[in-house]
C-alpha positions as CSV (number, residue, x, y, z in Angstrom):
1,M,0.0,0.0,0.0
2,N,2.9,2.4,0.8
3,L,4.3,1.8,-2.7
4,L,1.0,2.4,-4.4
5,H,0.6,5.5,-2.2
6,T,4.0,6.8,-3.3
7,I,3.5,6.1,-7.0
8,G,0.0,7.6,-6.9
9,F,1.1,10.9,-5.4
10,F,4.2,11.0,-7.6
11,L,2.1,10.6,-10.7
12,L,-0.4,13.2,-9.4
13,A,2.5,15.7,-8.9
14,L,3.9,15.0,-12.4
15,G,0.4,15.5,-13.9
16,I,-0.2,18.8,-12.1
17,L,3.2,20.3,-12.9
18,I,3.4,19.1,-16.5
19,A,-0.1,20.4,-17.1
20,F,0.8,23.8,-15.9
21,H,4.0,23.9,-17.9
22,E,2.4,22.9,-21.1
23,Y,-0.6,25.1,-20.5
24,G,1.9,28.0,-20.4
25,H,3.0,27.1,-23.9
26,Y,-0.5,26.6,-25.1
27,L,-1.9,29.9,-23.7
28,A,1.0,31.9,-25.1
29,A,0.6,30.3,-28.5
30,R,-3.1,31.2,-28.6
31,L,-2.4,34.8,-27.5
32,C,0.3,35.1,-30.3
33,G,-2.2,33.8,-32.9
34,V,-0.5,30.4,-33.4
35,K,-2.7,27.4,-34.1
36,V,-2.4,24.6,-31.5
37,L,-2.8,21.1,-33.0
38,R,-2.3,19.1,-29.8
39,Y,-2.0,19.5,-26.0
40,C,-0.7,16.3,-24.5
41,L,0.3,15.0,-21.1
42,G,3.0,12.3,-21.5
43,F,5.1,11.4,-24.5
44,G,4.1,9.3,-27.5
45,T,0.8,9.0,-29.3
46,P,-2.2,9.7,-27.0
47,F,-4.3,6.7,-26.0
48,I,-7.0,9.0,-24.7
49,S,-7.9,12.1,-26.7
50,R,-10.7,14.6,-27.4
51,R,-11.0,17.5,-29.8
52,F,-12.4,20.9,-28.6
53,G,-12.8,24.5,-29.8
54,R,-12.8,26.3,-33.1
55,D,-9.5,24.8,-34.2
56,Q,-10.4,21.3,-33.0
57,T,-7.3,21.1,-30.8
58,E,-6.6,17.6,-29.7
59,W,-6.3,17.2,-25.9
60,G,-4.8,13.9,-24.9
61,I,-2.9,11.7,-22.5
62,A,0.1,9.6,-23.7
63,P,1.6,6.5,-22.2
64,F,5.0,7.8,-21.0
65,P,4.2,10.2,-18.1
66,I,7.7,11.8,-17.6
67,G,6.9,15.0,-19.6
68,G,4.4,16.4,-22.1
69,Y,4.2,18.6,-25.2
70,V,2.2,21.1,-27.2
71,K,2.2,20.6,-30.9
72,L,1.9,23.8,-32.9
73,L,1.1,24.3,-36.6
74,G,4.3,24.7,-38.6
75,Q,6.6,23.8,-35.6
76,D,7.9,20.8,-37.5
77,P,9.3,22.0,-40.9
78,E,8.3,18.6,-42.5
79,D,4.6,19.0,-41.6
80,P,2.5,20.6,-44.4
81,V,0.9,24.1,-43.6
82,P,-2.2,25.0,-45.5
83,A,-1.7,28.3,-47.4
84,A,-4.8,29.8,-45.8
85,E,-3.3,29.2,-42.3
86,A,0.3,30.1,-43.1
87,H,0.0,33.3,-40.9
88,R,-0.8,31.0,-37.9
89,A,2.2,28.7,-38.3
90,F,4.8,28.9,-35.4
91,N,7.8,29.1,-37.7
92,N,6.3,32.1,-39.6
93,Q,6.1,34.2,-36.4
94,N,8.8,36.7,-35.5
95,V,11.5,35.8,-33.1
96,W,9.9,37.7,-30.2
97,K,6.6,35.8,-30.5
98,R,8.4,32.4,-30.7
99,S,10.5,33.3,-27.7
100,A,7.4,34.3,-25.7
101,I,5.7,30.9,-26.5
102,I,8.8,29.0,-25.4
103,I,9.5,30.9,-22.2
104,A,5.8,30.7,-21.2
105,G,6.2,27.0,-20.1
106,P,8.9,27.6,-17.4
107,L,7.2,30.9,-16.5
108,A,4.0,28.9,-15.8
109,N,5.9,26.7,-13.3
110,F,7.2,29.8,-11.5
111,I,3.7,31.3,-11.3
112,F,2.4,28.0,-9.9
113,A,5.1,28.0,-7.2
114,I,4.3,31.7,-6.3
115,S,0.6,30.9,-6.2
116,V,1.2,27.9,-3.8
117,Y,3.5,30.0,-1.5
118,W,1.0,32.9,-1.6
119,G,-1.8,30.6,-0.5
120,L,0.2,28.9,2.2
121,N,1.5,32.2,3.6
122,L,-2.0,33.6,3.6
123,Y,-3.7,30.5,5.1
124,G,-1.0,30.1,7.8
125,V,1.2,27.0,8.3
126,E,2.0,25.4,11.6
127,E,5.8,25.1,11.8
128,R,8.3,24.2,14.5
129,V,10.0,27.0,16.5
130,A,13.7,27.5,15.7
131,R,14.9,26.2,19.0
132,M,17.9,23.9,19.1
133,A,19.1,21.0,21.1
134,A,22.6,20.8,22.5
135,P,25.1,21.1,19.5
136,G,27.6,18.3,19.0
137,A,31.2,18.9,20.1
138,G,33.4,20.5,17.5
139,T,30.5,21.6,15.3
140,P,30.2,25.2,14.0
141,A,27.2,25.7,16.4
142,A,29.2,24.5,19.4
143,Q,32.1,26.8,18.4
144,A,29.7,29.7,18.3
145,R,28.7,28.7,21.9
146,L,25.1,28.0,21.1
147,Q,23.4,26.0,23.8
148,A,20.4,23.6,24.3
149,G,17.2,25.5,24.4
150,D,18.5,28.6,22.4
151,E,15.9,30.0,20.0
152,I,17.4,31.6,16.9
153,T,15.5,34.8,16.5
154,L,17.6,36.8,14.0
155,F,19.8,35.6,11.1
156,D,22.0,38.4,9.7
157,G,19.5,40.9,11.0
158,E,16.5,39.2,9.5
159,S,13.8,37.5,11.6
160,V,13.8,33.7,11.8
161,V,10.1,32.6,11.8
162,S,10.5,28.9,12.1
163,W,12.9,25.9,12.1
164,N,12.3,25.4,8.3
165,D,13.2,29.1,7.8
166,L,16.4,28.5,9.7
167,N,17.1,25.4,7.7
168,W,16.8,27.4,4.4
169,R,19.0,30.3,5.6
170,L,21.7,27.9,6.9
171,L,21.8,26.0,3.6
172,Q,22.3,29.3,1.7
173,A,24.9,30.6,4.0
174,A,26.8,27.2,4.1
175,G,26.8,27.1,0.3
176,E,28.3,30.6,0.2
177,H,30.9,29.8,3.0
178,R,30.3,32.9,5.0
179,V,30.1,34.2,8.6
180,V,26.6,34.7,10.0
181,N,25.6,37.0,12.8
182,L,22.8,35.5,15.0
183,E,20.6,36.6,17.8
184,T,19.4,34.0,20.2
185,R,17.0,33.9,23.2
186,S,17.6,31.2,25.9
187,T,14.9,29.4,27.8
188,R,15.4,32.0,30.6
189,G,14.9,34.9,28.1
190,V,18.6,35.9,28.0
191,I,19.5,37.5,24.6
192,A,22.9,36.6,23.0
193,L,24.6,37.6,19.8
194,P,26.7,34.5,18.7
195,V,28.8,34.5,15.4
196,L,28.5,31.4,13.3
197,D,31.6,30.7,11.1
198,L,30.7,28.7,8.0
199,T,33.7,29.6,5.9
200,Q,35.3,26.2,6.3
201,I,32.3,24.1,5.3
202,G,33.2,21.5,2.7
203,Q,30.9,20.0,0.1
204,S,30.3,16.8,2.1
205,N,28.6,19.0,4.8
206,L,25.9,20.0,2.4
207,E,24.8,16.4,1.8
208,G,22.2,14.5,3.8
209,D,21.6,15.9,7.4
210,F,23.7,19.0,6.8
211,M,22.1,20.8,9.7
212,G,23.1,18.1,12.1
213,R,26.7,18.3,10.9
214,L,26.6,22.1,11.6
215,G,25.4,21.3,15.1
216,F,21.8,22.3,14.6
217,K,19.3,19.7,15.9
218,L,15.7,20.4,16.9
219,Y,15.1,20.9,20.6
220,R,12.5,18.6,22.1
221,P,11.3,19.2,25.7
222,Q,11.5,16.5,28.3
223,P,8.6,14.1,27.9
224,R,5.6,15.0,30.1
225,M,2.4,13.4,31.2
226,V,-0.7,14.6,29.3
227,E,-3.4,12.2,30.6
228,A,-3.8,8.8,32.2
229,A,-6.6,6.4,31.4
230,P,-8.9,5.6,34.4
231,G,-7.7,2.6,36.4
232,S,-4.5,2.5,34.3
233,P,-1.0,1.6,35.7
234,A,-0.1,5.3,35.2
235,E,-3.1,6.4,37.4
236,K,-2.4,3.8,40.0
237,A,1.3,4.9,40.2
238,G,0.1,8.5,41.1
239,L,1.2,10.1,37.9
240,K,-0.6,13.4,37.2
241,S,-1.0,15.6,34.1
242,G,2.0,17.9,33.7
243,D,4.5,15.5,35.4
244,V,7.8,15.7,33.6
245,F,9.7,12.4,33.2
246,V,13.3,12.8,34.3
247,A,14.6,9.2,34.7
248,V,13.5,5.6,34.4
249,A,15.2,3.0,36.6
250,G,17.9,5.5,37.4
251,K,18.7,6.3,33.7
252,P,18.0,9.8,32.4
253,I,15.2,10.1,29.8
254,G,15.5,12.5,26.9
255,S,12.5,11.7,24.7
256,G,9.0,10.3,24.7
257,Q,10.1,7.4,22.6
258,E,12.8,6.5,25.1
259,F,10.2,6.5,27.9
260,I,7.8,4.3,25.8
261,N,10.6,1.9,25.0
262,A,11.5,1.6,28.7
263,M,7.8,0.8,29.6
264,R,7.6,-1.8,26.7
265,A,10.8,-3.5,27.9
266,N,9.3,-4.1,31.4
267,P,5.9,-5.9,31.2
268,G,4.5,-6.7,34.6
269,K,7.7,-5.5,36.4
270,P,7.8,-2.5,38.9
271,V,9.8,0.3,37.4
272,K,11.1,3.3,39.4
273,L,10.3,6.7,37.9
274,E,11.7,10.1,38.7
275,V,9.4,13.0,37.7
276,L,9.3,16.7,38.2
277,R,5.9,18.1,39.4
278,G,6.4,21.8,39.2
279,T,9.7,22.3,41.0
280,V,9.4,19.2,43.2
281,R,11.3,16.0,42.2
282,L,9.4,12.8,43.1
283,S,10.1,9.1,43.0
284,L,7.3,6.9,41.9
285,K,6.8,3.2,40.9
286,V,4.8,2.0,38.0
287,T,4.0,-1.6,36.9
288,P,3.2,-1.7,33.2
289,D,0.4,-4.0,32.1
290,V,1.4,-7.0,30.1
291,V,0.0,-6.9,26.5
292,E,0.7,-8.8,23.4
293,K,1.9,-7.1,20.2
294,D,3.2,-8.8,17.1
295,G,3.6,-12.0,19.0
296,L,5.6,-10.4,21.8
297,K,4.7,-9.5,25.4
298,V,5.3,-5.8,26.0
299,G,4.5,-3.3,28.8
300,R,2.0,-0.5,28.6
301,I,0.9,2.0,31.2
302,D,-2.1,3.5,29.2
303,A,-1.0,7.1,29.4
304,Q,-0.6,9.9,26.8
305,I,2.9,11.2,26.7
306,D,4.0,14.4,24.9
307,D,7.4,15.6,23.9
308,R,6.5,17.6,20.8
309,P,8.6,20.7,20.0
310,A,7.1,24.1,20.3
311,M,5.0,25.2,17.3
312,T,4.2,28.5,15.7
313,T,1.8,29.6,13.1
314,V,3.5,31.4,10.2
315,S,1.1,33.6,8.3
316,Y,0.9,37.0,6.6
317,G,-1.6,39.4,5.0
318,A,-2.6,39.1,1.4
319,L,0.0,41.5,-0.1
320,K,2.8,40.4,2.2
321,S,2.0,36.7,1.3
322,L,2.3,37.5,-2.4
323,T,5.6,39.3,-2.0
324,R,6.9,36.5,0.2
325,G,5.8,34.0,-2.4
326,V,7.8,35.9,-5.1
327,E,10.8,36.1,-2.8
328,Q,10.7,32.4,-1.9
329,T,10.4,31.4,-5.6
330,W,13.2,33.8,-6.6
331,D,15.5,32.7,-3.8
332,M,15.0,29.0,-4.5
333,S,15.5,29.5,-8.3
334,V,18.8,31.4,-7.7
335,F,19.9,28.8,-5.2
336,S,19.2,26.0,-7.6
337,L,21.3,27.7,-10.3
338,K,24.2,28.3,-7.9
339,M,24.1,24.6,-6.8
340,L,24.1,23.5,-10.5
341,G,27.1,25.8,-11.1
342,K,28.9,24.4,-8.1
343,M,28.3,20.8,-9.3
344,I,29.8,21.7,-12.7
345,T,32.9,23.2,-11.0
346,G,33.2,20.3,-8.6
347,E,32.6,22.4,-5.5
348,V,29.4,20.4,-4.7
349,S,29.2,16.7,-5.3
350,W,27.0,15.3,-8.1
351,R,25.6,13.0,-5.4
352,N,23.1,15.8,-4.6
353,L,21.4,15.3,-8.0
354,S,18.1,13.5,-7.5
355,G,16.1,11.4,-9.9
356,P,12.6,10.1,-10.2
357,V,12.9,7.6,-7.4
358,T,13.9,10.1,-4.8
359,I,11.3,12.6,-6.0
360,A,8.6,9.9,-5.9
361,D,9.8,9.1,-2.3
362,Y,9.4,12.7,-1.3
363,A,6.0,12.9,-2.9
364,G,4.8,10.0,-0.8
365,K,6.3,11.2,2.4
366,S,5.1,14.8,2.0
367,A,1.6,13.5,1.2
368,R,1.5,11.4,4.4
369,L,2.5,14.4,6.4
370,G,-0.4,16.4,5.1
371,A,-1.7,18.8,2.4
372,T,0.6,21.7,3.3
373,Y,3.7,19.6,3.1
374,Y,2.6,18.2,-0.2
375,L,1.9,21.7,-1.6
376,H,5.4,22.8,-0.4
377,F,6.8,19.7,-2.3
378,L,4.9,20.7,-5.5
379,A,6.2,24.2,-5.3
380,L,9.8,23.1,-4.9
381,V,9.6,20.6,-7.8
382,S,7.8,23.2,-10.0
383,I,10.6,25.7,-9.4
384,S,13.2,23.0,-10.3
385,L,11.3,22.1,-13.4
386,G,11.2,25.8,-14.4
387,V,14.9,26.3,-13.8
388,I,16.0,23.1,-15.6
389,N,13.9,24.0,-18.6
390,L,15.6,27.4,-18.9
391,L,19.1,25.9,-19.0
392,P,20.7,26.7,-22.4
393,I,20.7,23.0,-23.5
394,P,19.4,22.1,-27.0
395,M,16.3,20.0,-26.6
396,L,15.1,22.1,-23.6
397,D,13.2,25.3,-23.7
398,G,16.4,27.2,-22.8
399,G,18.1,25.7,-25.8
400,H,15.4,27.1,-28.1
401,L,15.8,30.5,-26.5
402,M,19.5,30.3,-27.0
403,Y,18.9,29.7,-30.8
404,Y,16.5,32.7,-30.9
405,F,19.1,34.9,-29.1
406,V,21.6,34.0,-31.8
407,E,19.0,34.7,-34.4
408,V,18.5,38.2,-33.0
409,L,22.3,38.8,-33.2
410,R,22.7,37.4,-36.7
411,G,19.5,38.7,-38.2
412,K,18.6,35.2,-39.5
413,P,17.6,31.8,-38.0
414,V,20.2,29.2,-37.0
415,S,20.6,26.6,-39.8
416,E,18.8,23.2,-39.6
417,K,22.2,21.4,-39.6
418,I,23.4,23.3,-36.5
419,M,20.0,22.7,-34.7
420,E,20.2,19.0,-35.5
421,I,23.8,18.7,-34.1
422,G,22.7,20.7,-31.0
423,F,19.7,18.5,-30.5
424,K,21.9,15.4,-30.4
425,F,24.3,17.1,-28.1
426,G,21.5,18.1,-25.8
427,L,20.0,14.6,-25.8
428,I,23.4,13.2,-24.6
429,I,23.6,15.8,-21.8
430,V,20.0,15.0,-20.7
431,A,20.5,11.2,-20.9
432,V,23.8,11.3,-18.9
433,S,22.1,13.5,-16.3
434,M,19.2,11.1,-16.0
435,V,21.5,8.1,-15.7
436,L,23.5,9.9,-13.0
437,A,20.4,10.9,-11.1
438,L,19.0,7.4,-11.2
439,Y,22.4,6.0,-10.0
440,N,22.2,8.4,-7.0
441,D,18.6,7.2,-6.4
442,I,19.7,3.6,-6.3
443,N,22.7,4.4,-4.0
444,R,20.3,6.2,-1.6
445,L,18.0,3.2,-1.5
446,L,20.8,0.8,-0.9
447,A,22.2,3.0,1.9
448,G,18.7,3.1,3.5
């Protein structure tokens, strides 16, 4: 079921993003007076299609879902163009109209991302507060003397609204190898101004859990009692709502999962607990009930335990939400281009390149977390799709724009021979990139 869930949301994401991209081409073509012969999701001959409108444009779905296309009258020089419709042929349009039609696809992806961010910013999203756990020894965070419980409030003079916001700012700063001025607030309300030095961060630190390697891990409070079921072992032991679990059987407890594991490991056995009730430290004994789960006998005290990190609602007014959406889309686009540049120069490893398997995995995981996470995922992939399509590689939209730029400089179109050579070259680049991305996907799967 998990596999079907992942595949389903991956295909849904592809369908939405490809539909927007191709509709950008379609709409621009119509506005420029070019006849659209076919609008298709997927590659190949459509297996489902219908014709609509004055021009009887064919709308279809083809069998290969990684992509789509809009077929325009006169776009293929070998296709016949009726004399009466010559003025509506793509190749008969001036270079500016052809450029507008080509650039409209990636532009539609950016507009989609801006729209998603605008909606999320306006609606409001529950995110984790940017409060950190104790940094690992020797990490940049430890060297900056950051401590457990510190909330990052300012990052180079700009407000940090959440843990995700901090993650994004750290990724940018680490990629640029720069020094960052922070402002923090401790659990006691003490303000500090640590300086975080990221100038020595290597490319390996940007892979995987890069925040952890920088010393930034999310702070989680000590597990506390929320509620005990009537007549449960927790109630019989005298546990009350608000009790903070400090230790089990003499061993310190740092998370709710640690506490649950300790109870599971002691079915029917008395266990000594140390809890904080307000400022008073108490010693209690609880005997977990014996229950059977997956063929094993485990302990359970029938209590609700909470160790969730502090949350905050991030939201803005209508205009601010829109400007934030534009800024987020722009920042992510620029960052993607910088990372691609660093991959080419070798400053960042090609292991960061992700393929369809990794994207599908993220699609499934984000969908399981909820609608807002899935929408964030769609926005990020839409930006990536827009950026990649604008790269000056023959076969991509950016490659066509490159030819049109040369045409403006020369005063005449690039020859068919040059375009054919460029197409083959672009096909090789795209194929090699896909193979490398798939190789990275497989390595991630094998590594777990």
